[in-house]
C-alpha positions as a Markdown table, in Angstrom:
| # | Residue | x | y | z |
|---|---|---|---|---|
| 1 | Met | 69.1 | 157.7 | 166.3 |
| 2 | Arg | 68.1 | 159.0 | 162.9 |
| 3 | Lys | 65.7 | 156.1 | 162.4 |
| 4 | Cys | 64.3 | 156.7 | 165.9 |
| 5 | Ser | 63.7 | 160.4 | 165.3 |
| 6 | Leu | 61.9 | 159.7 | 162.0 |
| 7 | Asp | 59.9 | 156.8 | 163.5 |
| 8 | Met | 58.8 | 159.3 | 166.1 |
| 9 | Val | 57.7 | 161.8 | 163.4 |
| 10 | His | 55.3 | 159.0 | 162.1 |
| 11 | Ala | 54.1 | 158.3 | 165.7 |
| 12 | Leu | 53.5 | 162.0 | 166.3 |
| 13 | Ala | 51.6 | 162.3 | 162.9 |
| 14 | Arg | 49.3 | 159.6 | 164.1 |
| 15 | Arg | 48.6 | 161.6 | 167.2 |
| 16 | Asp | 48.3 | 165.1 | 165.7 |
| 17 | Gly | 46.9 | 165.9 | 162.3 |
| 18 | Arg | 49.0 | 169.0 | 162.1 |
| 19 | Val | 52.3 | 167.1 | 161.8 |
| 20 | Val | 53.9 | 166.9 | 158.4 |
| 21 | Phe | 57.3 | 165.6 | 157.2 |
| 22 | Ile | 59.5 | 167.3 | 154.6 |
| 23 | Gly | 62.7 | 165.7 | 153.4 |
| 24 | Ser | 65.4 | 166.7 | 150.9 |
| 25 | Asn | 67.0 | 164.1 | 148.6 |
| 26 | Leu | 67.0 | 161.3 | 151.2 |
| 27 | Ser | 66.7 | 157.5 | 150.9 |
| 28 | Pro | 64.0 | 156.4 | 148.5 |
| 29 | Asn | 61.9 | 154.5 | 151.0 |
| 30 | Leu | 62.6 | 156.7 | 154.0 |
| 31 | Leu | 59.5 | 156.8 | 156.3 |
| 32 | Gly | 57.7 | 154.6 | 153.7 |
| 33 | Asp | 55.0 | 153.6 | 156.2 |
| 34 | Met | 54.2 | 157.2 | 156.9 |
| 35 | Lys | 54.1 | 157.9 | 153.2 |
| 36 | Lys | 51.5 | 155.2 | 152.7 |
| 37 | Glu | 49.4 | 156.1 | 155.8 |
| 38 | Phe | 49.6 | 159.9 | 155.4 |
| 39 | Pro | 50.5 | 160.7 | 151.8 |
| 40 | Gln | 49.1 | 164.2 | 152.1 |
| 41 | Arg | 51.5 | 164.9 | 155.0 |
| 42 | Tyr | 54.7 | 163.4 | 153.5 |
| 43 | Tyr | 56.9 | 165.4 | 151.1 |
| 44 | Met | 60.3 | 164.5 | 149.6 |
| 45 | Glu | 61.6 | 167.6 | 147.7 |
| 46 | Gly | 64.9 | 166.6 | 146.1 |
| 47 | Ile | 68.0 | 168.7 | 146.2 |
| 48 | Ser | 66.4 | 172.0 | 147.1 |
| 49 | Glu | 67.2 | 172.6 | 150.7 |
| 50 | Ala | 66.5 | 176.3 | 150.9 |
| 51 | Asn | 63.1 | 175.7 | 149.2 |
| 52 | Val | 62.3 | 173.0 | 151.8 |
| 53 | Val | 62.8 | 175.5 | 154.7 |
| 54 | Gly | 60.7 | 178.0 | 152.9 |
| 55 | Met | 58.0 | 175.4 | 152.3 |
| 56 | Ala | 58.1 | 174.4 | 155.9 |
| 57 | Ala | 57.6 | 178.0 | 156.9 |
| 58 | Gly | 54.6 | 178.4 | 154.6 |
| 59 | Met | 53.0 | 175.2 | 155.9 |
| 60 | Ala | 53.6 | 176.4 | 159.5 |
| 61 | Leu | 51.8 | 179.6 | 158.7 |
| 62 | Glu | 48.8 | 177.5 | 157.5 |
| 63 | Gly | 48.6 | 175.7 | 160.8 |
| 64 | Tyr | 50.9 | 172.7 | 160.3 |
| 65 | Ile | 53.8 | 171.6 | 162.5 |
| 66 | Ser | 56.6 | 170.8 | 160.0 |
| 67 | Tyr | 59.4 | 168.3 | 160.8 |
| 68 | Val | 62.2 | 168.8 | 158.3 |
| 69 | Asn | 65.0 | 166.3 | 157.7 |
| 70 | Ile | 68.1 | 167.3 | 155.8 |
| 71 | Ile | 71.8 | 166.4 | 156.0 |
| 72 | Ala | 73.2 | 168.6 | 158.8 |
| 73 | Thr | 75.6 | 170.8 | 156.9 |
| 74 | Phe | 73.0 | 171.6 | 154.2 |
| 75 | Leu | 70.3 | 172.3 | 156.7 |
| 76 | Thr | 72.5 | 174.7 | 158.7 |
| 77 | Arg | 75.2 | 176.3 | 156.4 |
| 78 | Arg | 73.4 | 176.2 | 153.1 |
| 79 | Cys | 70.0 | 177.2 | 154.4 |
| 80 | Tyr | 71.1 | 179.7 | 157.1 |
| 81 | Ala | 69.4 | 182.7 | 155.6 |
| 82 | Gln | 66.1 | 180.9 | 155.1 |
| 83 | Val | 66.2 | 179.5 | 158.6 |
| 84 | Ala | 66.9 | 182.9 | 160.1 |
| 85 | Val | 64.4 | 184.9 | 158.1 |
| 86 | Asp | 61.6 | 182.4 | 157.3 |
| 87 | Leu | 61.6 | 180.6 | 160.6 |
| 88 | Cys | 63.2 | 182.5 | 163.4 |
| 89 | Val | 61.9 | 186.0 | 162.6 |
| 90 | His | 58.3 | 184.7 | 162.6 |
| 91 | Val | 58.9 | 182.2 | 165.5 |
| 92 | Leu | 57.3 | 179.4 | 163.5 |
| 93 | Pro | 56.6 | 175.8 | 164.8 |
| 94 | Val | 59.1 | 174.1 | 162.6 |
| 95 | Arg | 61.4 | 171.2 | 163.9 |
| 96 | Leu | 64.7 | 170.8 | 162.0 |
| 97 | Ile | 66.3 | 167.4 | 162.1 |
| 98 | Gly | 69.9 | 167.4 | 160.8 |
| 99 | Asn | 71.5 | 164.0 | 160.3 |
| 100 | Gly | 75.2 | 163.3 | 159.6 |
| 101 | Gly | 76.7 | 165.8 | 162.0 |
| 102 | Gly | 80.4 | 166.3 | 162.5 |
| 103 | Tyr | 82.5 | 164.0 | 160.2 |
| 104 | Val | 79.9 | 161.4 | 159.5 |
| 105 | Tyr | 79.9 | 162.2 | 155.8 |
| 106 | Ala | 83.5 | 163.4 | 155.7 |
| 107 | Pro | 84.4 | 161.0 | 152.8 |
| 108 | Phe | 82.2 | 163.1 | 150.5 |
| 109 | Gly | 84.5 | 166.1 | 151.1 |
| 110 | Pro | 84.4 | 169.5 | 152.9 |
| 111 | Thr | 80.9 | 170.3 | 151.7 |
| 112 | His | 79.5 | 167.5 | 153.9 |
| 113 | Arg | 81.5 | 168.3 | 157.2 |
| 114 | Ala | 79.1 | 169.7 | 159.7 |
| 115 | Ile | 81.6 | 171.0 | 162.3 |
| 116 | Glu | 80.1 | 174.4 | 163.0 |
| 117 | Asp | 76.4 | 173.6 | 162.8 |
| 118 | Ile | 75.6 | 173.9 | 166.5 |
| 119 | Ala | 77.6 | 177.1 | 166.9 |
| 120 | Ile | 75.9 | 179.0 | 164.1 |
| 121 | Met | 72.4 | 177.8 | 164.9 |
| 122 | Arg | 72.8 | 178.9 | 168.5 |
| 123 | Ala | 73.4 | 182.4 | 167.3 |
| 124 | Leu | 69.9 | 182.6 | 165.9 |
| 125 | Pro | 67.0 | 184.2 | 167.9 |
| 126 | Asp | 64.4 | 181.9 | 169.3 |
| 127 | Met | 66.2 | 178.8 | 168.1 |
| 128 | Thr | 66.5 | 175.9 | 170.5 |
| 129 | Val | 69.4 | 173.5 | 169.7 |
| 130 | Thr | 69.6 | 170.0 | 171.1 |
| 131 | Ala | 71.8 | 167.0 | 170.5 |
| 132 | Ala | 70.5 | 163.7 | 171.7 |
| 133 | Cys | 73.0 | 161.1 | 172.9 |
| 134 | Asp | 71.1 | 157.9 | 172.2 |
| 135 | Ala | 67.8 | 156.6 | 170.9 |
| 136 | Glu | 66.1 | 156.8 | 174.3 |
| 137 | Glu | 66.9 | 160.5 | 174.7 |
| 138 | Met | 65.9 | 161.1 | 171.1 |
| 139 | Thr | 62.4 | 159.6 | 171.8 |
| 140 | Arg | 62.0 | 161.9 | 174.8 |
| 141 | Leu | 63.1 | 164.9 | 172.8 |
| 142 | Met | 60.7 | 164.2 | 170.0 |
| 143 | Glu | 57.8 | 163.7 | 172.5 |
| 144 | Ala | 58.6 | 167.1 | 174.0 |
| 145 | Ser | 58.7 | 168.8 | 170.6 |
| 146 | Leu | 54.9 | 168.6 | 170.3 |
| 147 | Asp | 54.0 | 170.3 | 173.6 |
| 148 | Gln | 51.4 | 173.0 | 172.9 |
| 149 | Ala | 49.8 | 173.8 | 176.2 |
| 150 | Phe | 49.9 | 177.6 | 175.9 |
| 151 | Leu | 48.6 | 177.5 | 172.3 |
| 152 | Glu | 45.7 | 175.2 | 173.1 |
| 153 | Val | 44.6 | 177.0 | 176.3 |
| 154 | Gly | 45.0 | 180.4 | 174.6 |
| 155 | Lys | 42.6 | 179.3 | 171.8 |
| 156 | Asp | 40.2 | 177.6 | 174.1 |
| 157 | Glu | 39.9 | 180.7 | 176.3 |
| 158 | Gly | 39.5 | 183.1 | 173.4 |
| 159 | Leu | 42.8 | 184.9 | 174.0 |
| 160 | Leu | 44.1 | 183.8 | 170.6 |
| 161 | Pro | 42.3 | 183.5 | 167.3 |
| 162 | Ala | 41.5 | 179.9 | 166.2 |
| 163 | Ser | 43.8 | 180.2 | 163.2 |
| 164 | Phe | 46.8 | 181.2 | 165.4 |
| 165 | Gln | 49.9 | 178.9 | 165.3 |
| 166 | Gly | 53.2 | 179.0 | 167.1 |
| 167 | Asn | 55.1 | 178.0 | 170.2 |
| 168 | Lys | 55.1 | 179.5 | 173.6 |
| 169 | Ile | 57.4 | 182.4 | 172.5 |
| 170 | Ala | 55.1 | 183.2 | 169.6 |
| 171 | Val | 52.1 | 183.2 | 171.8 |
| 172 | Lys | 53.7 | 185.5 | 174.3 |
| 173 | Arg | 54.8 | 187.9 | 171.6 |
| 174 | Ala | 51.3 | 188.0 | 170.1 |
| 175 | Leu | 49.6 | 188.7 | 173.4 |
| 176 | Leu | 52.1 | 191.4 | 174.4 |
| 177 | Ala | 51.7 | 193.0 | 171.0 |
| 178 | Glu | 48.0 | 193.2 | 171.5 |
| 179 | Arg | 48.2 | 194.4 | 175.2 |
| 180 | Arg | 51.6 | 195.9 | 176.0 |
| 181 | Asp | 50.7 | 196.1 | 179.6 |
| 182 | Gly | 50.9 | 192.3 | 179.8 |
| 183 | Leu | 47.3 | 191.7 | 180.9 |
| 184 | Leu | 46.6 | 189.1 | 178.3 |
| 185 | Trp | 49.8 | 187.2 | 178.7 |
| 186 | Gln | 49.5 | 187.2 | 182.5 |
| 187 | Thr | 46.0 | 186.0 | 182.2 |
| 188 | Leu | 47.1 | 183.1 | 180.1 |
| 189 | Gln | 49.9 | 182.2 | 182.4 |
| 190 | Gly | 47.4 | 182.2 | 185.3 |
| 191 | Leu | 45.2 | 179.8 | 183.4 |
| 192 | Val | 48.0 | 177.4 | 182.3 |
| 193 | Tyr | 49.5 | 177.3 | 185.7 |
| 194 | Gly | 46.2 | 177.3 | 187.5 |
| 195 | Arg | 42.7 | 176.2 | 186.4 |
| 196 | Arg | 43.9 | 174.8 | 183.1 |
| 197 | Ile | 47.1 | 173.1 | 184.3 |
| 198 | Asp | 45.8 | 169.7 | 183.2 |
| 199 | Ala | 46.8 | 170.8 | 179.7 |
| 200 | Ala | 50.4 | 170.5 | 180.7 |
| 201 | Ser | 52.4 | 167.2 | 180.4 |
| 202 | Leu | 55.2 | 165.8 | 182.4 |
| 203 | Phe | 58.5 | 166.4 | 180.8 |
| 204 | Asp | 59.8 | 163.2 | 179.4 |
| 205 | Gly | 62.5 | 161.6 | 181.6 |
| 206 | Ala | 61.3 | 163.4 | 184.8 |
| 207 | Ala | 59.5 | 160.3 | 186.1 |
| 208 | Asp | 62.5 | 158.1 | 185.4 |
| 209 | Phe | 64.8 | 160.6 | 187.1 |
| 210 | Leu | 62.6 | 160.6 | 190.2 |
| 211 | Ala | 62.4 | 156.8 | 190.3 |
| 212 | Leu | 66.2 | 156.6 | 190.1 |
| 213 | Cys | 66.5 | 159.0 | 193.0 |
| 214 | Gln | 64.1 | 156.9 | 195.0 |
| 215 | Gln | 66.1 | 153.8 | 194.1 |
| 216 | Arg | 69.4 | 155.4 | 195.2 |
| 217 | Gly | 67.9 | 157.0 | 198.3 |
| 218 | Thr | 68.7 | 160.5 | 197.0 |
| 219 | Glu | 66.8 | 163.4 | 198.5 |
| 220 | Val | 64.7 | 165.4 | 196.1 |
| 221 | Leu | 64.0 | 169.1 | 196.6 |
| 222 | Val | 61.2 | 170.8 | 194.6 |
| 223 | Val | 61.9 | 174.5 | 194.8 |
| 224 | Ser | 59.6 | 177.1 | 193.3 |
| 225 | His | 59.2 | 180.8 | 193.3 |
| 226 | Lys | 55.8 | 180.5 | 191.7 |
| 227 | Thr | 53.4 | 183.3 | 192.3 |
| 228 | Glu | 50.8 | 182.2 | 194.8 |
| 229 | Leu | 47.6 | 183.5 | 193.2 |
| 230 | Ala | 46.8 | 183.6 | 189.5 |
| 231 | His | 46.8 | 187.1 | 187.9 |
| 232 | His | 43.5 | 188.5 | 186.6 |
| 233 | Asp | 41.6 | 185.4 | 187.8 |
| 234 | Pro | 38.2 | 186.1 | 189.4 |
| 235 | Leu | 38.5 | 182.8 | 191.3 |
| 236 | Ser | 42.0 | 183.7 | 192.6 |
| 237 | Thr | 43.3 | 180.2 | 191.9 |
| 238 | Asn | 46.1 | 179.2 | 194.1 |
| 239 | Leu | 48.9 | 178.2 | 191.7 |
| 240 | Arg | 50.9 | 176.4 | 194.3 |
| 241 | His | 48.0 | 174.1 | 195.2 |
| 242 | Ala | 47.2 | 173.6 | 191.5 |
| 243 | Ala | 50.7 | 172.5 | 190.8 |
| 244 | Leu | 50.7 | 170.1 | 193.8 |
| 245 | Arg | 47.3 | 168.6 | 192.7 |
| 246 | Trp | 48.8 | 168.2 | 189.2 |
| 247 | Met | 51.7 | 166.2 | 190.6 |
| 248 | Glu | 49.5 | 164.1 | 192.7 |
| 249 | Ala | 47.1 | 163.3 | 189.8 |
| 250 | Arg | 50.1 | 162.0 | 187.8 |
| 251 | Gly | 51.1 | 159.6 | 190.6 |
| 252 | Leu | 54.3 | 161.4 | 191.7 |
| 253 | Phe | 53.4 | 160.7 | 195.3 |
| 254 | Asp | 51.3 | 157.5 | 195.2 |
| 255 | Ser | 51.2 | 155.1 | 192.2 |
| 256 | Met | 54.9 | 155.6 | 191.4 |
| 257 | Gly | 55.8 | 155.0 | 195.1 |
| 258 | Leu | 57.6 | 158.4 | 195.2 |
| 259 | Glu | 55.9 | 159.3 | 198.5 |
| 260 | Arg | 58.8 | 157.3 | 200.0 |
| 261 | Ile | 61.3 | 159.9 | 198.8 |
| 262 | Asp | 62.2 | 162.5 | 201.4 |
| 263 | Trp | 60.4 | 165.3 | 199.6 |
| 264 | Ala | 61.1 | 168.9 | 200.6 |
| 265 | Leu | 58.6 | 171.2 | 199.0 |
| 266 | Leu | 59.9 | 174.7 | 199.4 |
| 267 | Thr | 57.8 | 177.8 | 198.7 |
| 268 | Ala | 59.0 | 181.4 | 199.0 |
| 269 | Pro | 57.9 | 184.7 | 197.6 |
| 270 | Leu | 59.7 | 185.9 | 194.5 |
| 271 | Thr | 62.7 | 188.1 | 195.3 |
| 272 | Glu | 64.5 | 190.6 | 193.0 |
| 273 | Gly | 66.6 | 188.6 | 190.7 |
| 274 | Lys | 65.1 | 185.3 | 191.9 |
| 275 | Gly | 67.9 | 185.0 | 194.4 |
| 276 | Pro | 68.0 | 182.6 | 197.4 |
| 277 | Cys | 65.3 | 183.1 | 200.0 |
| 278 | Glu | 64.0 | 181.2 | 203.0 |
| 279 | Gly | 61.3 | 178.6 | 202.5 |
| 280 | Ser | 59.3 | 176.2 | 204.6 |
| 281 | Arg | 60.0 | 172.5 | 204.5 |
| 282 | Arg | 57.0 | 170.3 | 204.3 |
| 283 | Gly | 56.0 | 166.8 | 203.2 |
| 284 | Pro | 53.6 | 166.0 | 200.4 |
| 285 | Ser | 50.8 | 165.1 | 202.8 |
| 286 | Asp | 50.5 | 168.6 | 204.2 |
| 287 | Ser | 47.5 | 170.3 | 202.8 |
| 288 | Asp | 49.1 | 173.7 | 202.6 |
| 289 | Ala | 52.3 | 172.5 | 200.9 |
| 290 | Gly | 53.0 | 174.3 | 197.6 |
| 291 | Ile | 55.5 | 174.0 | 194.8 |
């Protein structure tokens, strides 16, 4: 899985010029092909793990998306303060790859036993912790790590400065800081889920899941409490129809053969606490079906 994740860093670097790799005292020829192809975006920093995290933070502030690879116990336990202050406080787009979790490196002694890594990282604000089970899941995880729909649309629509960098959480914080009444954030939500929904990508694994449901004859329910009309949109874009068109455009009903699934598209107004509420059951061919 480690090789898979690092190969994906190279693949993502080919796709996005903002992707950089930073390692700490790893194998001499690790990601050698990426080093040759993108020497200006490949860094191997030696035994200086805390410095590596700070370096990744600095590069993120300059607009890069840093992928950091360090032995798990050093990335979590040794760099905890730097991860908390340099990355989490500023909600920066840095991806941390810790290899050798658990007792993989146990022969080297207690300093190399990463047995509390997941627990301590989950305690940090705005930190997402994942643990892929195999190479296939790792590939999907790495693909999802580059999703930047809110950032891209925010810049395109002039809601964010061109120099702004960060994930969805950082975008939301910036817009709420500028307009505490939520107008800017709600406007961006209306765009991403409405007229600019084509900027979104299907979460990796979703298509395979639906195909497996079809193969097994399992009923699929798509349930949404999505607001019907986009906020602060002069066109009053219907978000439910936009979502349905997005699904159709990606072949969820036709080219993948998923129209043979017994779809139940349920729409209902948002209730307090998003609790259960009644919805109407329709098939995907109904023009007024929403998701």
